[in-house]
C-alpha positions in Angstrom: 68.6 -106.1 -41.6 66.1 -107.9 -39.3 65.9 -111.6 -39.1 62.9 -113.6 -40.2 61.8 -115.5 -37.1 59.1 -118.0 -36.4 58.2 -120.3 -33.4 56.4 -123.6 -34.2 54.7 -126.1 -31.9 54.9 -129.5 -33.5 52.9 -132.6 -32.3 52.3 -135.9 -33.8 50.5 -139.3 -33.4 47.7 -138.6 -31.0 45.7 -141.8 -31.9 42.6 -140.3 -30.3 39.8 -142.7 -29.3 36.8 -140.7 -28.3 33.4 -141.4 -29.9 34.9 -144.0 -32.2 34.9 -147.6 -31.1 37.6 -148.5 -28.7 40.2 -150.7 -30.4 43.0 -152.7 -28.8 46.0 -150.3 -28.7 49.5 -151.2 -27.5 49.7 -150.9 -23.7 51.9 -147.8 -23.8 49.5 -145.9 -26.0 47.0 -143.6 -24.3 44.7 -142.6 -27.2 41.8 -142.3 -24.7 43.6 -139.3 -23.2 44.7 -137.7 -26.5 42.3 -134.8 -26.7 43.2 -133.7 -23.1 46.9 -134.2 -23.9 46.6 -131.8 -26.8 44.9 -129.3 -24.6 47.6 -129.7 -22.0 50.3 -128.9 -24.5 48.7 -125.5 -25.1 48.3 -125.1 -21.3 52.0 -125.9 -20.8 53.1 -123.3 -23.3 51.0 -120.7 -21.6 52.7 -121.5 -18.3 56.0 -121.1 -20.1 55.0 -117.8 -21.5 55.3 -119.0 -25.1 52.8 -118.3 -27.9 53.8 -120.1 -31.1 53.2 -118.5 -34.4 51.8 -121.8 -35.7 51.0 -125.4 -34.7 51.9 -128.3 -37.0 50.2 -131.7 -36.4 51.9 -134.5 -38.3 49.3 -137.1 -38.7 47.6 -140.1 -37.0 45.2 -137.9 -35.1 42.8 -140.8 -34.6 43.2 -144.5 -34.1 40.8 -145.8 -36.7 39.9 -143.4 -39.5 37.5 -145.9 -41.0 35.2 -145.9 -37.9 31.8 -144.3 -38.4 32.5 -141.8 -35.6 36.1 -141.1 -36.5 35.1 -137.9 -38.3 33.5 -136.6 -35.1 36.7 -137.4 -33.2 38.6 -135.3 -35.8 36.1 -132.5 -35.3 36.9 -132.6 -31.5 40.6 -132.3 -32.1 39.9 -129.5 -34.6 38.0 -127.8 -31.9 41.1 -127.9 -29.6 43.2 -126.3 -32.3 40.6 -123.6 -32.9 40.3 -122.9 -29.1 44.1 -122.4 -28.9 43.8 -119.3 -31.1 47.1 -120.3 -32.9 47.2 -120.8 -36.7 47.7 -124.5 -37.6 48.6 -126.9 -40.4 47.7 -130.6 -40.3 48.7 -133.5 -42.5 47.0 -136.9 -42.4 48.6 -140.2 -41.3 47.9 -143.7 -42.2 45.3 -144.0 -39.5 43.3 -140.9 -40.4 41.0 -142.2 -43.2 40.2 -140.3 -46.3 42.9 -137.8 -46.9 40.7 -135.5 -49.0 38.0 -135.2 -46.3 40.7 -134.9 -43.7 42.4 -131.9 -45.4 39.1 -130.3 -46.1 38.1 -130.4 -42.4 41.4 -128.8 -41.2 41.7 -126.4 -44.2 45.2 -127.9 -44.8 45.3 -128.8 -48.4 48.5 -130.4 -49.7 51.0 -128.0 -51.2 52.4 -124.7 -50.3 51.2 -122.7 -47.2 53.0 -119.4 -46.4 53.4 -118.4 -42.7 55.7 -115.6 -41.6 58.0 -115.6 -44.6 58.4 -119.4 -44.6 56.9 -121.9 -47.1 55.4 -125.0 -45.5 54.9 -127.7 -48.1 52.4 -130.3 -47.0 52.4 -133.8 -48.3 49.4 -136.2 -48.1 51.2 -139.5 -48.6 49.0 -142.5 -49.5 49.5 -145.9 -47.8 48.8 -149.3 -49.2 47.2 -152.2 -47.3 50.7 -153.4 -46.5 51.4 -150.1 -44.8 53.8 -149.0 -47.4 53.7 -145.5 -48.9 55.3 -143.9 -52.0 55.6 -140.2 -52.5 53.8 -139.5 -55.8 55.8 -138.1 -58.7 53.3 -135.2 -59.0 53.9 -134.2 -55.4 57.7 -134.0 -56.0 57.0 -132.0 -59.2 54.8 -129.6 -57.2 57.7 -129.1 -54.7 60.0 -128.3 -57.5 57.5 -125.7 -58.8 57.2 -124.1 -55.4 61.0 -123.7 -55.2 61.1 -122.2 -58.7 58.2 -119.8 -58.0 59.5 -118.8 -54.5 63.3 -118.9 -54.9 64.0 -116.8 -51.8 61.5 -118.4 -49.5 62.9 -121.0 -47.0 60.9 -124.2 -47.5 59.9 -126.7 -44.8 58.6 -130.1 -45.8 55.7 -131.4 -43.6 54.7 -135.1 -43.8 53.7 -138.1 -41.7 56.3 -140.7 -42.6 60.0 -140.2 -41.6 62.3 -139.4 -44.4 65.8 -139.6 -42.9 67.6 -141.4 -41.3 66.9 -145.1 -42.0 65.0 -147.0 -39.3 66.0 -150.5 -38.4 62.6 -152.2 -38.4 60.6 -154.7 -40.3 57.8 -152.2 -40.4 58.0 -149.8 -43.5 58.0 -146.5 -41.7 59.8 -144.6 -44.5 58.4 -144.1 -48.0 59.8 -146.7 -50.4 61.2 -143.8 -52.5 62.8 -142.0 -49.5 66.1 -141.6 -51.4 64.3 -139.9 -54.3 62.5 -137.6 -51.8 65.8 -136.7 -50.1 67.3 -135.8 -53.5 64.3 -133.6 -54.3 64.6 -131.8 -51.0 68.3 -131.1 -51.7 67.6 -129.7 -55.2 64.7 -127.5 -54.0 66.5 -125.9 -51.1 64.3 -127.4 -48.3 65.9 -126.4 -45.0 63.8 -128.5 -42.6 61.9 -131.8 -42.9 59.3 -132.7 -40.2 57.8 -136.1 -39.8 55.9 -138.3 -37.3 54.7 -141.9 -37.5 57.7 -143.5 -35.8 56.5 -143.2 -32.2 60.0 -143.2 -30.6 60.9 -140.2 -32.6 64.3 -139.4 -34.1 66.7 -136.7 -32.8 67.2 -133.9 -35.3 70.1 -134.4 -37.5 71.6 -132.7 -40.6 72.0 -134.5 -43.9 73.3 -132.6 -46.9 72.5 -129.2 -45.3 68.9 -130.3 -44.5 67.7 -130.8 -40.9 65.5 -133.8 -40.5 63.4 -134.3 -37.3 60.9 -137.0 -36.5 58.6 -135.9 -33.7 57.7 -138.6 -31.0 54.1 -139.7 -30.4 52.1 -137.5 -28.1 50.0 -140.5 -27.1 52.9 -142.4 -25.4 54.8 -141.6 -22.2 56.4 -139.3 -21.5 54.0 -137.5 -24.0 56.5 -135.5 -26.0 56.2 -132.7 -28.4 58.6 -130.2 -30.1 59.1 -126.5 -30.0 61.0 -125.2 -33.1 62.5 -121.7 -33.4 63.4 -120.5 -36.9 65.6 -117.5 -37.6 66.1 -117.2 -41.4 67.6 -120.5 -42.3 68.8 -121.4 -38.8 66.7 -124.0 -36.9 66.6 -124.7 -33.1 64.6 -127.7 -31.9 63.6 -128.1 -28.2 62.0 -131.4 -27.2 59.5 -131.1 -24.4 57.2 -133.6 -22.5 54.1 -133.5 -20.4 55.3 -136.3 -18.2 56.8 -135.3 -14.8 60.5 -135.2 -14.8 60.8 -135.5 -11.0 59.6 -138.3 -8.7 57.4 -138.3 -5.7 55.0 -135.5 -6.6 51.8 -135.4 -4.5 48.8 -133.4 -5.8 47.1 -132.3 -2.6 44.2 -130.5 -4.2 42.0 -131.8 -7.1 38.3 -131.1 -7.5 35.5 -133.4 -8.7 32.3 -133.2 -10.6 30.7 -132.2 -7.3 32.3 -128.7 -7.6 30.0 -125.9 -8.7 33.1 -124.0 -9.8 34.4 -126.9 -11.9 34.4 -126.7 -15.7 35.5 -129.9 -17.4 36.9 -131.6 -14.3 35.9 -135.3 -14.2 37.4 -137.5 -11.5 38.0 -140.8 -13.3 39.9 -139.2 -16.2 41.8 -137.0 -13.6 42.9 -140.1 -11.8 44.0 -141.8 -15.1 45.7 -138.7 -16.4 47.6 -138.0 -13.2 48.8 -141.6 -13.0 49.9 -141.6 -16.6 51.8 -138.3 -16.1 53.8 -139.7 -13.1 52.0 -138.2 -10.1 52.7 -140.3 -7.0 49.5 -139.5 -5.0 46.3 -137.7 -6.0 44.2 -136.1 -3.3 40.5 -135.6 -4.1 39.6 -132.5 -2.0 36.2 -131.0 -2.6 34.8 -127.7 -1.2 32.8 -128.5 1.9 30.6 -125.4 1.5 29.6 -126.5 -2.1 28.7 -130.0 -0.8 26.5 -128.7 2.1 24.6 -126.0 0.2 22.8 -125.5 -3.1 24.7 -123.4 -5.6 23.1 -120.0 -5.1 23.5 -120.2 -1.3 27.0 -121.7 -1.5 28.4 -119.1 -3.9 26.8 -116.2 -2.1 28.7 -117.1 1.1 25.6 -116.0 3.2 26.1 -119.1 5.2 29.2 -117.7 6.8 27.2 -115.2 8.8 24.3 -117.6 9.5 25.2 -120.9 11.2 21.5 -121.7 11.3 21.6 -122.3 7.6 24.3 -125.0 8.1 22.5 -126.5 11.0 19.3 -126.9 8.9 21.3 -128.7 6.2 23.1 -130.9 8.7 19.9 -132.1 10.1 18.9 -133.6 6.7 19.8 -137.2 6.0 22.3 -136.4 3.2 23.7 -133.2 4.7 23.2 -131.6 1.3 25.5 -133.6 -1.0 28.1 -134.4 1.6 27.0 -138.0 2.2 26.9 -138.6 -1.5 30.4 -137.2 -1.9 31.8 -139.4 0.9 30.3 -142.5 -0.7 31.6 -141.4 -4.1 35.1 -140.6 -2.9 35.4 -143.7 -0.8 35.0 -145.8 -3.9 38.0 -144.0 -5.4 40.2 -144.4 -2.4 43.3 -146.5 -3.2 47.0 -146.5 -2.6 47.1 -143.8 -5.3 44.0 -141.8 -4.4 43.5 -140.1 -1.0 40.3 -138.2 -0.1 39.7 -135.0 1.9 38.0 -131.6 2.0 38.7 -128.0 1.4 37.4 -126.2 4.4 36.3 -122.6 5.0 35.3 -120.7 8.2 32.1 -119.3 9.6 32.4 -115.7 10.6 32.9 -116.7 14.2 36.0 -118.7 13.3 34.6 -122.2 13.5 35.1 -124.6 10.6 32.2 -125.3 8.3 32.1 -129.0 9.1 29.1 -131.0 10.4 29.4 -133.1 13.6 28.8 -136.2 11.5 31.8 -135.3 9.4 34.1 -134.7 12.4 35.6 -138.1 12.1 39.1 -139.2 11.3 38.2 -141.1 8.1 39.8 -138.4 5.9 43.3 -138.3 4.6 43.7 -134.6 4.3 42.1 -131.3 5.2 42.9 -128.1 3.3 42.0 -124.7 4.9 41.1 -121.9 2.6 40.2 -118.2 2.7 37.7 -117.5 -0.1 35.6 -114.8 1.5 36.2 -112.7 4.6 33.7 -111.2 7.1 33.9 -107.5 7.1 35.6 -107.1 3.7 33.5 -105.1 1.3 34.9 -104.8 -2.3 35.6 -101.2 -3.3 35.1 -100.0 0.3 37.5 -101.8 2.6 41.0 -100.3 2.6 44.1 -102.3 1.7 45.3 -102.1 5.3 42.0 -103.3 6.8 41.9 -106.1 4.2 45.3 -107.3 5.3 44.3 -107.2 9.0 41.1 -109.2 8.3 43.1 -111.7 6.2 45.6 -112.4 8.9 42.8 -112.7 11.4 41.1 -115.5 9.4 44.4 -117.3 8.6 45.1 -117.4 12.3 41.7 -118.8 13.0 42.2 -121.4 10.3 45.5 -122.5 11.8 43.9 -123.1 15.2 42.2 -126.1 13.5 43.9 -129.3 12.5 44.3 -128.6 8.9 47.2 -129.9 6.8 47.6 -127.3 4.1 46.7 -123.7 3.6 45.3 -123.3 0.1 46.5 -120.6 -2.3 47.7 -118.4 0.5 47.6 -114.9 -1.1 45.1 -115.5 -3.9 42.3 -113.6 -1.9 44.1 -110.3 -2.7 44.5 -111.0 -6.4 40.9 -112.2 -6.7 39.7 -108.9 -5.1 42.1 -106.7 -7.1 44.1 -105.7 -4.1 47.9 -105.4 -3.9 49.5 -108.6 -2.7 51.1 -107.6 0.6 54.7 -108.8 0.3 55.4 -107.4 3.7 53.2 -110.2 5.1 55.2 -113.0 3.5 57.5 -113.5 6.5 54.6 -113.1 8.9 52.5 -115.8 7.3 55.4 -118.1 6.8 56.1 -117.8 10.5 52.5 -118.6 11.4 52.6 -121.7 9.2 55.9 -122.8 10.7 54.5 -122.4 14.2 51.4 -124.4 13.4 53.0 -127.1 11.3 50.7 -126.4 8.3 52.1 -126.6 4.8 51.9 -123.8 2.3 50.2 -124.6 -1.0 51.7 -123.8 -4.5 48.7 -123.5 -6.8 48.6 -122.1 -10.4 44.8 -122.2 -10.9 44.0 -118.6 -11.9 47.0 -117.6 -9.7 50.7 -117.0 -9.8 52.4 -117.9 -6.5 55.0 -115.4 -5.2 58.6 -116.6 -5.3 59.7 -114.6 -2.3 56.9 -116.1 -0.2 58.0 -119.6 -1.3 61.5 -118.8 -0.3 60.4 -117.4 3.1 58.5 -120.7 3.8 61.5 -122.8 2.9 63.8 -120.8 5.1 61.4 -121.2 8.1 61.0 -124.9 7.5 57.4 -124.8 6.2 56.6 -127.7 4.0 55.5 -126.9 0.5 52.4 -128.7 -0.8 52.0 -128.9 -4.6 48.4 -128.6 -5.9 46.8 -128.7 -9.4 43.6 -127.4 -7.9 42.1 -128.9 -11.0 38.8 -127.4 -12.1 39.5 -128.2 -15.7 40.7 -131.7 -16.7 43.7 -130.3 -18.5 45.0 -128.9 -15.2 45.3 -132.4 -13.7 48.9 -133.6 -13.4 50.4 -130.3 -14.6 53.3 -129.5 -12.3 55.9 -127.9 -14.6 55.1 -124.4 -13.3 55.3 -125.7 -9.7 58.8 -127.2 -10.2 59.8 -124.1 -12.1 58.6 -121.8 -9.2 60.5 -123.9 -6.7 63.7 -123.6 -8.8 63.2 -119.8 -8.9 63.0 -119.9 -5.1 66.3 -121.8 -5.0 64.7 -125.2 -4.2 66.1 -127.8 -6.6 64.7 -131.3 -7.1 67.4 -132.7 -4.8 65.9 -130.7 -2.0 62.3 -131.9 -2.6 62.4 -134.8 -0.1 63.0 -132.4 2.8 61.0 -129.5 1.4 57.7 -130.9 0.0 54.7 -132.0 2.0 54.3 -135.8 2.5 51.8 -137.9 4.3 52.8 -139.0 7.8 49.5 -140.8 8.4 45.9 -139.6 8.4 44.8 -136.3 9.7 43.2 -135.8 13.1 39.6 -134.5 13.4 39.4 -130.7 13.4 38.8 -129.1 16.8 
């Protein structure tokens, strides 16, 4: 007989502050980042190869449900849940305002909801002005009725306030009739009770055959959430966090609002988010070709074969948008933020970089192969594409760049086979030139054997979010996982990862 299995994503206490008036939150709370944090949770699970059967949100989605724009902030969070494509159930917390309007927005009315053979019983507990709550007698009666009508269905209680164990605090986190609730859960065969509200969270523990779990607040470092796996009446809980679990992570490659290819990237929130998640250094590195040329010209790559196009732009006072970018990025420069460029080649092998920008006032240069002279999609053979790729990489490495961006992504972008037989060759070229190899998960899955080859040859590994979307900023779980798969443990990071030894020299 097959098991009844279900995987749940559970988050709680976002305390989102978007359009609503900013209120004074405790210093550790990051409600201004809440919507992006929720989006990052879904991104993390995609990196992990996990698609939950349902998402549960356990209340306090916004900071001030009484604000005139709180309903719009709830709509924004509702949008993130919809975009995930995962079914969801949401209960209100004491900060979320009118529970009736709240439940109507999310389509999560109190009572029984059936998902995958399990019964989720949602409770909309009401709080007094003194922050106390009492589970209503009719709600407990409704639970009893659910159990009587569905005697063979495992029941899961979903609410905002913690039920068990007791919390040593003057603040009334638990319902005043928690003992009565526990008794009702025992009599109705509840197998799992899920709560939020207490930001520190409580480790899952069994009491009278019921597993109780209080999920920590997503809005506080290290930005935790839970993954729950159900198999019949068995429950397995995994606590995860968005915060970095390893120190000294440098993000060498993050885009800005100057990028034509950017989506929701916005530099100021990228900086705040990266800092909050534990990144040590953030490098703002914009595409030079997108700064010099207008969008149609830049994205056509016609400029690669026509240096006169670049010369014409370079003779203008602002050199396209380069002067504006330099002024913009200089204002961001700090001990945390470094600034640089992502550089491509002309067809003759020279870097696309104006004489006025050939100074040493940059912290980092990243070389990239986005388009290759002589490669024609659908016509150029695999063998010829490999030859052209190596030619351009060798040309790039003749310049004083620090990092080679997304080394083999060109092949995947052009629907070619990634040439694994070139891994050792490219690693050798990087070792000889002293250029780091970038690990980058933006629309790309780095190859573990190539990472291993680089490490064996002493090539430094540079970690990059390559953030085009705000949710990509500070997301380095897949990078650390890829390094582990290549046999590189966190203890080896100091001698393996790219670090700054000073500012870069001007390219030749």
